[in-house]
LOMI-704002 format. One line per field, with one value per residue (C-alpha): residue number from 1; z negated, y negated, x negated. Coordinates in steps of 0.5 Angstrom, whole numbers, plus 500, padded with zeros to 3 digits. Layout:
resi = [NUM | ...]
w = [Z | ...]
v = [Y | ...]
u = [X | ...]
REM end
This chain:
resi = [1 | 2 | 3 | 4 | 5 | 6 | 7 | 8 | 9 | 10 | 11 | 12 | 13 | 14 | 15 | 16 | 17 | 18 | 19 | 20 | 21 | 22 | 23 | 24 | 25 | 26 | 27 | 28 | 29 | 30 | 31 | 32 | 33 | 34 | 35 | 36 | 37 | 38 | 39 | 40 | 41 | 42 | 43 | 44 | 45 | 46 | 47 | 48 | 49 | 50 | 51 | 52 | 53 | 54 | 55 | 56 | 57 | 58 | 59 | 60 | 61 | 62 | 63 | 64 | 65 | 66 | 67 | 68 | 69 | 70 | 71 | 72 | 73 | 74 | 75 | 76 | 77 | 78 | 79 | 80 | 81 | 82 | 83 | 84 | 85 | 86 | 87 | 88 | 89 | 90 | 91 | 92 | 93 | 94 | 95 | 96 | 97 | 98 | 99 | 100 | 101 | 102 | 103 | 104 | 105 | 106 | 107 | 108 | 109 | 110 | 111 | 112 | 113 | 114 | 115 | 116 | 117 | 118 | 119 | 120 | 121 | 122 | 123 | 124 | 125 | 126 | 127 | 128 | 129 | 130 | 131 | 132 | 133 | 134 | 135 | 136 | 137 | 138 | 139 | 140 | 141 | 142 | 143 | 144 | 145 | 146 | 147 | 148 | 149 | 150 | 151 | 152 | 153 | 154 | 155 | 156 | 157 | 158 | 159 | 160 | 161 | 162 | 163 | 164 | 165 | 166 | 167 | 168 | 169 | 170 | 171 | 172 | 173 | 174 | 175 | 176 | 177 | 178 | 179 | 180 | 181 | 182 | 183 | 184 | 185 | 186 | 187 | 188 | 189 | 190 | 191 | 192 | 193 | 194 | 195 | 196 | 197 | 198 | 199 | 200 | 201 | 202 | 203 | 204 | 205 | 206 | 207 | 208 | 209 | 210 | 211 | 212 | 213 | 214 | 215 | 216 | 217 | 218 | 219 | 220 | 221 | 222 | 223 | 224 | 225 | 226 | 227 | 228 | 229 | 230 | 231 | 232 | 233 | 234 | 235 | 236 | 237 | 238 | 239 | 240 | 241 | 242 | 243 | 244 | 245 | 246 | 247 | 248 | 249 | 250 | 251 | 252 | 253 | 254 | 255 | 256 | 257 | 258 | 259 | 260 | 261 | 262 | 263 | 264 | 265 | 266 | 267 | 268 | 269 | 270 | 271 | 272 | 273 | 274 | 275 | 276 | 277 | 278 | 279 | 280 | 281 | 282 | 283 | 284 | 285 | 286 | 287 | 288 | 289 | 290 | 291 | 292 | 293 | 294 | 295 | 296 | 297 | 298 | 299 | 300 | 301 | 302 | 303 | 304 | 305 | 306 | 307 | 308 | 309 | 310 | 311 | 312 | 313 | 314 | 315 | 316 | 317 | 318 | 319 | 320 | 321 | 322 | 323 | 324 | 325 | 326 | 327 | 328 | 329 | 330 | 331 | 332 | 333 | 334 | 335 | 336 | 337 | 338 | 339 | 340 | 341 | 342 | 343 | 344 | 345 | 346 | 347 | 348 | 349 | 350 | 351 | 352 | 353 | 354 | 355 | 356 | 357 | 358 | 359 | 360 | 361 | 362 | 363 | 364 | 365 | 366 | 367 | 368 | 369 | 370 | 371 | 372 | 373 | 374 | 375 | 376 | 377 | 378 | 379 | 380 | 381 | 382 | 383 | 384 | 385 | 386 | 387 | 388 | 389 | 390 | 391 | 392 | 393 | 394 | 395 | 396 | 397 | 398 | 399 | 400 | 401 | 402 | 403 | 404 | 405 | 406 | 407 | 408 | 409 | 410 | 411 | 412 | 413 | 414 | 415 | 416 | 417 | 418 | 419 | 420 | 421 | 422 | 423 | 424 | 425 | 426 | 427 | 428 | 429 | 430 | 431 | 432 | 433 | 434 | 435 | 436 | 437 | 438 | 439 | 440 | 441 | 442 | 443 | 444 | 445 | 446 | 447 | 448 | 449 | 450 | 451 | 452 | 453 | 454 | 455 | 456 | 457 | 458 | 459 | 460 | 461 | 462 | 463 | 464 | 465 | 466 | 467 | 468 | 469 | 470 | 471 | 472 | 473 | 474 | 475 | 476 | 477 | 478 | 479 | 480 | 481 | 482 | 483 | 484 | 485 | 486 | 487 | 488 | 489 | 490 | 491 | 492 | 493 | 494 | 495 | 496 | 497 | 498 | 499 | 500 | 501 | 502 | 503 | 504 | 505 | 506 | 507 | 508 | 509 | 510 | 511 | 512 | 513 | 514 | 515 | 516 | 517 | 518 | 519 | 520 | 521 | 522 | 523 | 524 | 525 | 526 | 527 | 528 | 529 | 530 | 531 | 532 | 533 | 534 | 535 | 536 | 537 | 538 | 539 | 540 | 541 | 542 | 543 | 544 | 545 | 546 | 547 | 548 | 549 | 550 | 551 | 552 | 553 | 554 | 555 | 556 | 557 | 558 | 559 | 560 | 561 | 562 | 563 | 564 | 565 | 566 | 567 | 568 | 569 | 570 | 571 | 572 | 573 | 574 | 575 | 576 | 577 | 578 | 579 | 580 | 581 | 582 | 583 | 584 | 585 | 586 | 587 | 588 | 589 | 590 | 591 | 592 | 593 | 594 | 595 | 596 | 597 | 598 | 599 | 600 | 601 | 602 | 603 | 604 | 605 | 606 | 607 | 608 | 609 | 610 | 611 | 612 | 613 | 614 | 615 | 616 | 617 | 618 | 619 | 620 | 621 | 622 | 623 | 624 | 625 | 626 | 627 | 628 | 629 | 630 | 631 | 632 | 633 | 634 | 635 | 636 | 637 | 638 | 639 | 640 | 641 | 642 | 643 | 644 | 645 | 646 | 647 | 648 | 649 | 650 | 651 | 652 | 653 | 654 | 655 | 656 | 657 | 658 | 659 | 660 | 661 | 662 | 663 | 664 | 665 | 666 | 667 | 668 | 669 | 670 | 671 | 672 | 673 | 674 | 675 | 676 | 677 | 678 | 679 | 680 | 681 | 682 | 683 | 684 | 685 | 686 | 687 | 688 | 689 | 690 | 691 | 692 | 693 | 694 | 695 | 696 | 697 | 698 | 699 | 700 | 701 | 702 | 703 | 704 | 705 | 706 | 707 | 708 | 709 | 710 | 711 | 712 | 713 | 714 | 715 | 716 | 717 | 718 | 719 | 720 | 721 | 722 | 723 | 724 | 725 | 726 | 727 | 728 | 729 | 730 | 731 | 732 | 733 | 734 | 735 | 736 | 737 | 738 | 739 | 740 | 741 | 742 | 743 | 744 | 745 | 746 | 747 | 748 | 749 | 750 | 751 | 752]
w = [500 | 502 | 504 | 498 | 493 | 499 | 498 | 490 | 488 | 494 | 490 | 483 | 485 | 488 | 481 | 478 | 482 | 480 | 486 | 485 | 487 | 494 | 496 | 493 | 497 | 504 | 501 | 500 | 506 | 510 | 506 | 507 | 515 | 515 | 511 | 515 | 522 | 523 | 527 | 521 | 514 | 511 | 504 | 503 | 496 | 494 | 492 | 487 | 492 | 494 | 501 | 503 | 504 | 508 | 503 | 506 | 513 | 516 | 525 | 524 | 526 | 520 | 521 | 518 | 511 | 507 | 513 | 515 | 511 | 512 | 508 | 504 | 509 | 514 | 519 | 516 | 511 | 509 | 509 | 505 | 500 | 499 | 499 | 495 | 499 | 505 | 512 | 517 | 524 | 531 | 535 | 531 | 536 | 537 | 532 | 529 | 523 | 527 | 527 | 532 | 529 | 534 | 530 | 527 | 535 | 532 | 539 | 541 | 535 | 535 | 530 | 523 | 516 | 509 | 503 | 497 | 492 | 485 | 478 | 472 | 476 | 481 | 488 | 488 | 495 | 500 | 503 | 511 | 516 | 523 | 530 | 536 | 539 | 538 | 532 | 526 | 520 | 516 | 508 | 507 | 509 | 506 | 499 | 499 | 501 | 496 | 491 | 494 | 493 | 486 | 484 | 488 | 484 | 479 | 482 | 486 | 479 | 477 | 482 | 477 | 471 | 471 | 467 | 470 | 470 | 468 | 463 | 456 | 453 | 445 | 449 | 450 | 456 | 462 | 467 | 468 | 468 | 470 | 470 | 466 | 465 | 462 | 458 | 453 | 445 | 440 | 434 | 435 | 434 | 436 | 437 | 441 | 441 | 445 | 450 | 448 | 452 | 448 | 455 | 454 | 459 | 463 | 464 | 471 | 467 | 466 | 474 | 476 | 474 | 473 | 472 | 475 | 472 | 465 | 468 | 469 | 462 | 458 | 462 | 461 | 454 | 454 | 457 | 450 | 445 | 449 | 450 | 442 | 439 | 444 | 441 | 434 | 435 | 438 | 432 | 426 | 425 | 430 | 427 | 428 | 436 | 438 | 445 | 450 | 456 | 458 | 452 | 452 | 449 | 451 | 458 | 456 | 454 | 461 | 465 | 460 | 462 | 469 | 473 | 480 | 475 | 472 | 479 | 482 | 476 | 478 | 484 | 483 | 480 | 485 | 489 | 484 | 479 | 472 | 468 | 465 | 472 | 475 | 469 | 471 | 478 | 478 | 472 | 478 | 483 | 478 | 476 | 483 | 486 | 479 | 482 | 488 | 485 | 484 | 482 | 475 | 474 | 478 | 474 | 467 | 470 | 473 | 465 | 462 | 468 | 466 | 458 | 458 | 463 | 458 | 451 | 456 | 456 | 449 | 447 | 452 | 449 | 442 | 441 | 440 | 434 | 433 | 434 | 439 | 435 | 432 | 430 | 427 | 434 | 437 | 441 | 444 | 450 | 452 | 456 | 451 | 444 | 438 | 430 | 428 | 434 | 432 | 424 | 425 | 429 | 425 | 419 | 423 | 424 | 430 | 433 | 437 | 441 | 449 | 452 | 459 | 455 | 455 | 449 | 444 | 440 | 440 | 435 | 436 | 437 | 431 | 426 | 430 | 427 | 420 | 420 | 423 | 430 | 435 | 440 | 448 | 451 | 458 | 462 | 469 | 472 | 465 | 464 | 472 | 470 | 464 | 463 | 457 | 453 | 456 | 452 | 452 | 449 | 446 | 447 | 442 | 442 | 450 | 451 | 456 | 456 | 458 | 461 | 460 | 458 | 461 | 455 | 457 | 456 | 449 | 446 | 447 | 444 | 438 | 437 | 437 | 432 | 427 | 428 | 427 | 421 | 418 | 419 | 415 | 409 | 409 | 409 | 403 | 399 | 399 | 397 | 390 | 391 | 393 | 400 | 397 | 403 | 401 | 399 | 395 | 398 | 396 | 401 | 400 | 404 | 404 | 408 | 413 | 411 | 414 | 411 | 405 | 407 | 409 | 402 | 401 | 404 | 399 | 394 | 399 | 404 | 397 | 400 | 394 | 396 | 401 | 405 | 410 | 408 | 414 | 411 | 418 | 419 | 414 | 419 | 425 | 424 | 420 | 426 | 420 | 416 | 409 | 404 | 398 | 394 | 399 | 399 | 392 | 391 | 397 | 395 | 388 | 390 | 394 | 387 | 384 | 388 | 388 | 381 | 380 | 386 | 390 | 396 | 400 | 403 | 409 | 411 | 416 | 423 | 427 | 435 | 440 | 442 | 435 | 436 | 432 | 433 | 429 | 431 | 439 | 441 | 448 | 453 | 454 | 460 | 455 | 448 | 445 | 445 | 444 | 437 | 433 | 426 | 421 | 427 | 427 | 419 | 417 | 423 | 419 | 413 | 409 | 412 | 410 | 403 | 402 | 403 | 398 | 393 | 394 | 393 | 387 | 384 | 386 | 383 | 376 | 372 | 376 | 381 | 387 | 394 | 400 | 406 | 412 | 419 | 426 | 423 | 427 | 423 | 417 | 415 | 417 | 411 | 406 | 408 | 407 | 401 | 398 | 399 | 396 | 390 | 389 | 390 | 384 | 380 | 381 | 378 | 372 | 370 | 372 | 369 | 365 | 370 | 375 | 377 | 373 | 378 | 385 | 391 | 398 | 404 | 412 | 417 | 422 | 429 | 433 | 434 | 432 | 425 | 424 | 426 | 421 | 415 | 414 | 411 | 409 | 403 | 396 | 398 | 401 | 397 | 402 | 410 | 413 | 421 | 426 | 430 | 435 | 436 | 435 | 441 | 446 | 445 | 445 | 451 | 454 | 455 | 454 | 450 | 453 | 460 | 461 | 466 | 463 | 455 | 455 | 459 | 453 | 447 | 440 | 440 | 444 | 442 | 443 | 438 | 433 | 433 | 433 | 426 | 424 | 424 | 421 | 415 | 413 | 412 | 407 | 404 | 403 | 400 | 396 | 400 | 400 | 407 | 409 | 416 | 417 | 425 | 428 | 430 | 423 | 425 | 429 | 423 | 429 | 429 | 421 | 421 | 424 | 421 | 414 | 417 | 418 | 410 | 412 | 406 | 405 | 411 | 412 | 417 | 418 | 413 | 419 | 420 | 412 | 411 | 418 | 416 | 408 | 411 | 416 | 410 | 405 | 411 | 413 | 410 | 411 | 411 | 415 | 420 | 420 | 422 | 428 | 430 | 429 | 434 | 439 | 438 | 439 | 445 | 449 | 454 | 459 | 455 | 448 | 445 | 448 | 444 | 437 | 439 | 440 | 433 | 429 | 432 | 429 | 423 | 423 | 424 | 429 | 435 | 440 | 439 | 439]
v = [500 | 495 | 490 | 490 | 489 | 483 | 480 | 481 | 477 | 471 | 471 | 471 | 465 | 462 | 463 | 460 | 453 | 447 | 444 | 445 | 451 | 450 | 449 | 455 | 459 | 456 | 458 | 465 | 466 | 463 | 469 | 475 | 473 | 473 | 479 | 484 | 481 | 478 | 473 | 471 | 471 | 468 | 467 | 467 | 466 | 467 | 461 | 461 | 463 | 469 | 465 | 466 | 459 | 459 | 456 | 457 | 460 | 462 | 463 | 460 | 453 | 448 | 444 | 450 | 451 | 449 | 448 | 455 | 460 | 466 | 469 | 476 | 479 | 476 | 478 | 483 | 479 | 479 | 487 | 487 | 483 | 486 | 493 | 491 | 497 | 495 | 496 | 497 | 496 | 497 | 491 | 487 | 484 | 491 | 492 | 492 | 486 | 482 | 474 | 470 | 463 | 459 | 453 | 458 | 459 | 468 | 469 | 472 | 476 | 484 | 488 | 486 | 488 | 486 | 487 | 485 | 480 | 484 | 481 | 482 | 487 | 483 | 481 | 474 | 474 | 477 | 477 | 479 | 479 | 480 | 482 | 479 | 487 | 492 | 496 | 501 | 499 | 504 | 506 | 503 | 496 | 497 | 498 | 493 | 488 | 490 | 489 | 482 | 481 | 482 | 477 | 473 | 474 | 470 | 464 | 464 | 463 | 456 | 453 | 453 | 452 | 445 | 441 | 437 | 430 | 429 | 433 | 429 | 429 | 432 | 437 | 442 | 444 | 448 | 445 | 443 | 449 | 455 | 458 | 462 | 469 | 474 | 480 | 483 | 481 | 486 | 480 | 474 | 467 | 463 | 462 | 458 | 459 | 461 | 467 | 472 | 479 | 485 | 488 | 486 | 481 | 481 | 474 | 472 | 472 | 479 | 481 | 482 | 488 | 484 | 491 | 497 | 503 | 499 | 498 | 505 | 507 | 503 | 506 | 513 | 512 | 508 | 514 | 519 | 514 | 514 | 522 | 522 | 518 | 521 | 528 | 526 | 524 | 531 | 534 | 530 | 537 | 542 | 547 | 542 | 540 | 547 | 550 | 548 | 547 | 541 | 537 | 529 | 528 | 534 | 531 | 524 | 528 | 531 | 525 | 522 | 528 | 526 | 527 | 523 | 518 | 517 | 517 | 512 | 508 | 509 | 507 | 500 | 500 | 502 | 496 | 491 | 491 | 491 | 496 | 492 | 489 | 496 | 499 | 493 | 494 | 501 | 498 | 493 | 499 | 503 | 497 | 496 | 503 | 504 | 498 | 503 | 510 | 513 | 519 | 520 | 524 | 520 | 513 | 518 | 519 | 512 | 509 | 514 | 512 | 505 | 505 | 509 | 503 | 499 | 503 | 503 | 496 | 495 | 500 | 497 | 490 | 492 | 490 | 497 | 496 | 488 | 484 | 478 | 473 | 468 | 462 | 462 | 460 | 466 | 469 | 477 | 479 | 487 | 492 | 496 | 497 | 502 | 501 | 501 | 495 | 491 | 491 | 490 | 484 | 481 | 481 | 476 | 471 | 473 | 467 | 471 | 478 | 479 | 487 | 489 | 496 | 496 | 500 | 496 | 502 | 503 | 503 | 496 | 493 | 495 | 494 | 487 | 486 | 488 | 482 | 477 | 477 | 473 | 479 | 480 | 485 | 490 | 483 | 485 | 482 | 480 | 480 | 479 | 472 | 470 | 468 | 469 | 462 | 460 | 457 | 459 | 458 | 465 | 464 | 470 | 467 | 467 | 473 | 467 | 466 | 459 | 459 | 453 | 448 | 441 | 436 | 436 | 444 | 443 | 438 | 441 | 447 | 443 | 440 | 447 | 450 | 444 | 446 | 453 | 450 | 446 | 453 | 457 | 452 | 452 | 460 | 459 | 455 | 462 | 467 | 467 | 468 | 474 | 475 | 475 | 474 | 469 | 475 | 478 | 483 | 484 | 487 | 488 | 486 | 490 | 490 | 495 | 497 | 501 | 497 | 495 | 487 | 489 | 488 | 481 | 479 | 482 | 475 | 471 | 474 | 475 | 482 | 486 | 493 | 496 | 500 | 503 | 505 | 508 | 513 | 516 | 509 | 511 | 518 | 513 | 509 | 514 | 519 | 524 | 527 | 522 | 527 | 529 | 523 | 518 | 518 | 518 | 512 | 508 | 511 | 509 | 501 | 500 | 503 | 498 | 492 | 494 | 492 | 496 | 495 | 500 | 504 | 509 | 513 | 516 | 522 | 523 | 521 | 524 | 526 | 525 | 517 | 517 | 522 | 524 | 522 | 528 | 533 | 535 | 536 | 539 | 535 | 535 | 533 | 528 | 527 | 523 | 529 | 534 | 537 | 530 | 528 | 534 | 539 | 537 | 537 | 543 | 547 | 545 | 546 | 545 | 538 | 537 | 539 | 535 | 529 | 531 | 533 | 526 | 522 | 526 | 525 | 518 | 516 | 520 | 518 | 512 | 514 | 516 | 516 | 520 | 520 | 526 | 523 | 525 | 530 | 534 | 540 | 541 | 547 | 541 | 538 | 543 | 545 | 539 | 538 | 545 | 544 | 537 | 541 | 546 | 540 | 537 | 543 | 544 | 538 | 538 | 545 | 542 | 534 | 535 | 530 | 528 | 522 | 520 | 520 | 523 | 520 | 524 | 522 | 523 | 518 | 518 | 518 | 524 | 523 | 532 | 529 | 524 | 530 | 534 | 530 | 533 | 540 | 536 | 532 | 533 | 535 | 527 | 522 | 516 | 516 | 511 | 509 | 508 | 504 | 505 | 512 | 513 | 508 | 513 | 518 | 515 | 513 | 518 | 511 | 512 | 507 | 508 | 506 | 498 | 500 | 503 | 501 | 495 | 497 | 499 | 495 | 498 | 493 | 497 | 499 | 507 | 506 | 503 | 506 | 513 | 508 | 507 | 515 | 517 | 511 | 514 | 522 | 519 | 514 | 520 | 524 | 517 | 518 | 512 | 507 | 504 | 501 | 501 | 500 | 494 | 492 | 489 | 483 | 480 | 476 | 478 | 485 | 485 | 483 | 488 | 494 | 491 | 490 | 498 | 499 | 499 | 495 | 495 | 493 | 494 | 489 | 485 | 480 | 475 | 476 | 476 | 469 | 468 | 474 | 472 | 465 | 469 | 473 | 468 | 463 | 469 | 472 | 479 | 482 | 477 | 478 | 485 | 485 | 480 | 486 | 492 | 489 | 487 | 495 | 497 | 493 | 490 | 485 | 484 | 484 | 487 | 484 | 477 | 478 | 479 | 473 | 469 | 472 | 470 | 463 | 462 | 464 | 459 | 464 | 461 | 465 | 461 | 467 | 473]
u = [499 | 495 | 499 | 504 | 497 | 495 | 502 | 502 | 496 | 498 | 504 | 501 | 497 | 504 | 507 | 502 | 501 | 504 | 510 | 517 | 521 | 524 | 516 | 514 | 519 | 517 | 510 | 514 | 516 | 510 | 506 | 510 | 511 | 503 | 502 | 508 | 506 | 513 | 515 | 521 | 522 | 528 | 530 | 538 | 541 | 548 | 553 | 558 | 564 | 559 | 557 | 549 | 546 | 539 | 534 | 528 | 525 | 519 | 520 | 528 | 529 | 528 | 534 | 538 | 536 | 541 | 546 | 547 | 551 | 555 | 560 | 559 | 563 | 559 | 554 | 548 | 545 | 553 | 552 | 546 | 550 | 556 | 552 | 547 | 542 | 536 | 539 | 533 | 535 | 532 | 537 | 540 | 544 | 548 | 549 | 557 | 556 | 551 | 554 | 550 | 549 | 546 | 543 | 537 | 535 | 535 | 536 | 530 | 529 | 531 | 528 | 531 | 530 | 534 | 534 | 538 | 535 | 538 | 537 | 541 | 545 | 548 | 546 | 543 | 540 | 538 | 530 | 530 | 524 | 525 | 522 | 522 | 520 | 525 | 522 | 524 | 521 | 518 | 519 | 513 | 516 | 522 | 519 | 515 | 520 | 524 | 518 | 517 | 524 | 524 | 519 | 523 | 529 | 526 | 523 | 531 | 533 | 530 | 534 | 539 | 536 | 535 | 539 | 545 | 543 | 550 | 550 | 550 | 543 | 547 | 551 | 544 | 547 | 545 | 549 | 556 | 561 | 558 | 565 | 570 | 571 | 577 | 578 | 582 | 581 | 578 | 577 | 581 | 577 | 574 | 565 | 560 | 553 | 547 | 547 | 543 | 543 | 542 | 538 | 531 | 529 | 522 | 518 | 516 | 509 | 509 | 511 | 503 | 498 | 492 | 489 | 492 | 489 | 490 | 498 | 498 | 496 | 500 | 506 | 504 | 504 | 510 | 513 | 509 | 512 | 520 | 520 | 517 | 522 | 528 | 525 | 525 | 533 | 534 | 530 | 534 | 538 | 537 | 542 | 547 | 546 | 549 | 547 | 552 | 547 | 551 | 550 | 550 | 543 | 540 | 542 | 539 | 533 | 531 | 532 | 528 | 523 | 525 | 518 | 521 | 523 | 516 | 514 | 518 | 515 | 508 | 510 | 511 | 505 | 500 | 505 | 502 | 506 | 506 | 509 | 514 | 516 | 515 | 521 | 525 | 525 | 528 | 532 | 536 | 536 | 540 | 544 | 546 | 548 | 553 | 557 | 558 | 559 | 566 | 563 | 565 | 558 | 553 | 556 | 554 | 547 | 546 | 549 | 543 | 538 | 539 | 539 | 532 | 529 | 532 | 528 | 523 | 521 | 523 | 517 | 513 | 514 | 513 | 520 | 523 | 528 | 527 | 533 | 533 | 537 | 533 | 538 | 545 | 549 | 549 | 553 | 551 | 552 | 552 | 554 | 556 | 553 | 554 | 556 | 549 | 546 | 553 | 551 | 544 | 545 | 550 | 545 | 541 | 548 | 553 | 558 | 561 | 561 | 561 | 562 | 563 | 566 | 574 | 576 | 579 | 578 | 571 | 566 | 563 | 570 | 572 | 566 | 567 | 574 | 570 | 566 | 571 | 566 | 570 | 569 | 572 | 571 | 572 | 570 | 568 | 561 | 559 | 552 | 552 | 554 | 551 | 544 | 539 | 541 | 547 | 552 | 558 | 564 | 568 | 575 | 578 | 585 | 586 | 581 | 577 | 569 | 567 | 560 | 555 | 562 | 563 | 564 | 572 | 572 | 567 | 571 | 578 | 574 | 572 | 580 | 582 | 577 | 579 | 586 | 585 | 581 | 587 | 591 | 586 | 587 | 594 | 593 | 588 | 594 | 598 | 592 | 594 | 602 | 605 | 609 | 615 | 621 | 626 | 631 | 626 | 623 | 616 | 611 | 603 | 599 | 592 | 586 | 584 | 576 | 570 | 564 | 561 | 561 | 568 | 570 | 568 | 573 | 579 | 578 | 578 | 584 | 587 | 589 | 593 | 588 | 585 | 590 | 585 | 578 | 575 | 570 | 567 | 563 | 557 | 557 | 556 | 551 | 546 | 543 | 543 | 550 | 549 | 547 | 553 | 549 | 550 | 557 | 558 | 555 | 559 | 565 | 564 | 562 | 568 | 572 | 568 | 569 | 577 | 577 | 583 | 586 | 589 | 584 | 587 | 581 | 582 | 579 | 574 | 577 | 572 | 571 | 574 | 571 | 566 | 561 | 557 | 550 | 547 | 553 | 554 | 561 | 563 | 565 | 573 | 577 | 581 | 578 | 584 | 588 | 583 | 578 | 578 | 580 | 584 | 583 | 576 | 575 | 579 | 574 | 567 | 570 | 563 | 562 | 570 | 569 | 563 | 566 | 572 | 567 | 564 | 571 | 573 | 567 | 566 | 573 | 571 | 577 | 579 | 587 | 584 | 588 | 586 | 590 | 589 | 588 | 592 | 596 | 600 | 604 | 605 | 600 | 595 | 597 | 598 | 591 | 587 | 591 | 589 | 581 | 582 | 586 | 581 | 575 | 579 | 580 | 572 | 570 | 574 | 571 | 564 | 564 | 570 | 573 | 578 | 583 | 587 | 592 | 592 | 596 | 596 | 598 | 599 | 598 | 603 | 600 | 603 | 610 | 612 | 609 | 615 | 620 | 616 | 617 | 624 | 619 | 613 | 619 | 616 | 609 | 607 | 607 | 606 | 606 | 602 | 603 | 597 | 599 | 594 | 594 | 602 | 602 | 599 | 602 | 609 | 608 | 603 | 598 | 591 | 589 | 581 | 584 | 585 | 590 | 596 | 593 | 597 | 603 | 607 | 609 | 611 | 615 | 621 | 628 | 625 | 619 | 622 | 629 | 624 | 620 | 627 | 628 | 622 | 623 | 630 | 627 | 621 | 627 | 631 | 625 | 622 | 616 | 613 | 612 | 606 | 603 | 595 | 595 | 592 | 599 | 601 | 596 | 602 | 607 | 613 | 611 | 609 | 616 | 620 | 616 | 617 | 625 | 625 | 622 | 615 | 613 | 606 | 602 | 594 | 591 | 584 | 582 | 584 | 591 | 594 | 594 | 599 | 603 | 604 | 606 | 611 | 614 | 615 | 619 | 625 | 630 | 629 | 636 | 638 | 632 | 634 | 641 | 638 | 633 | 638 | 643 | 637 | 636 | 643 | 643 | 637 | 637 | 630 | 625 | 625 | 618 | 622 | 627 | 624 | 619 | 626 | 629 | 623 | 622 | 630 | 627 | 622 | 616 | 611 | 610 | 605 | 599 | 604]
REM end
């Protein structure tokens, strides 16, 4: 690859020179044309509307620069941008995608080679060489141009880096009006700060290899360190990993040892790139291919390869495990994120979280809600639109992201923050008051929790207790199974910090989308309906009994409330309760201690359980509705699939009639009713549950104030009468009917 090395050496000098970006680009196209013996070399940059603008050329008419534009569906340049793949053509004018532009003077040129300029996962431009003679460009020339395009991506990017002269000097914006993105609200709130990309970024200064032998050695050592780290993950608990050859982690490990991947990285170094730049080139190619991959297996493999690229970059940079957040006004931007990673970032201070991941039930989304971090997910093209250091507004009330907002948008944001602060002040005044309706019905407002730091919100939000403590987080954020002593310690702290308030511990809700790092599972076609929750626990009795023992030991002689998730038939509940009673008997015999009061409940997540409550009767102390899973099972709509996850509404006559039936069965058997799903965060929905007889509602801390305010304004008997009338004779949008009913009772429904 002598031509590539010559080009890289020359480009290194260009990058080190003083001068503006335009003059550098002119220098670059002359270098490429000369070194590759090309008659033409041109650079097109993608504009905000997708059009491709000619910004530099050697060989075409100079007056065409900054004038010739091609739409993303026009010409061979548009074809390269659209497919994100290089294209080499012997006689371009004969190609059906060719678009003739007379102002460029390209009439005599036949041979065409175009490669995409890739950055942060998207095509930001196209690099082209042309020759008068009809010829076919070889693989080495294509590879050379792709290598150069990666360096060009950083040079081209600086065209948009200069601050806007119209921006206010104290606004700290890198240009006004970077655009808006839309997504799904994971945790409500407003945030503003500088973007921090979860993916490592290779600075332009590290693109070139000063010493190829040294860079090859660095890469080899980086691969050794990466593979050793993955091997350690695999050896955490060898007995627990199982032997399924399709195991996710084993596949990931095999990719790390893939010689073709390593050889591809070494090719970049031989071409003159540094170890980091070579890995970054592979990452850009994987991302571009991922955008067009339709086969699920291929997409999964590309996701894994991209993750390996990211890990290797952190290893090479000595940043494995280090956080990028240094200030107290940061917004984390990620494709996907695990709960442990988010917890690490949260310790450094976050004003918001943005993810391409689309599941509101993802672990990171749940942790974000627990931490009260404004979060939006399901944002297409997120990491291709936001750059490191961009100032952005996270509007997790409307589900909008404003990139490099102008003064008008920023001032509107500040006004909304002030209004939100006023509302919070109103809610704070209610903290010591009961959630009692005008006609005297008391409703317990509880906190959903899963982390130690969630309990900081008990006092602040004025919660009556913890209506749902998710015990699985301790397992999910650890690479090994928590020891008995660790579990006992956590549950003791929770009870201590609750200071006598009730705490409902939900036993392990694992499986499905919550896969333990230390315990592999078979892949399932539909994990939501598969081996998860109580099914998983009863099939892992050792793991389950250890948790039950920890709960009993932690309670000592204090009251203990335990709830089993996703019970479908009475036998599952009875089997789980029997194990709990055995652990209580064991504790009484060995320590002389047992809970002073025991309450055992069940989560209503499967529709079948509602009809089985008649059979369970007095065996159950309380029932708690898990709205997330109940909604998806009731309507057969996978909540992990964006196209259907929001199509069906829990505020629906059929769903409310079902919940009313369950409430009547439980009332006949004196079973206490509660709700612990995310739906209760909406005041109108909370009123519906209260009207149906569910008078213990558990929610995120931020929702307690608005729900309490609504309850204290309403005559529940009158609201119930209006609700039942509408349930009997629904007309049009039922949610709109309920919102209108709430508005009649003076309830603010603007955010519902």
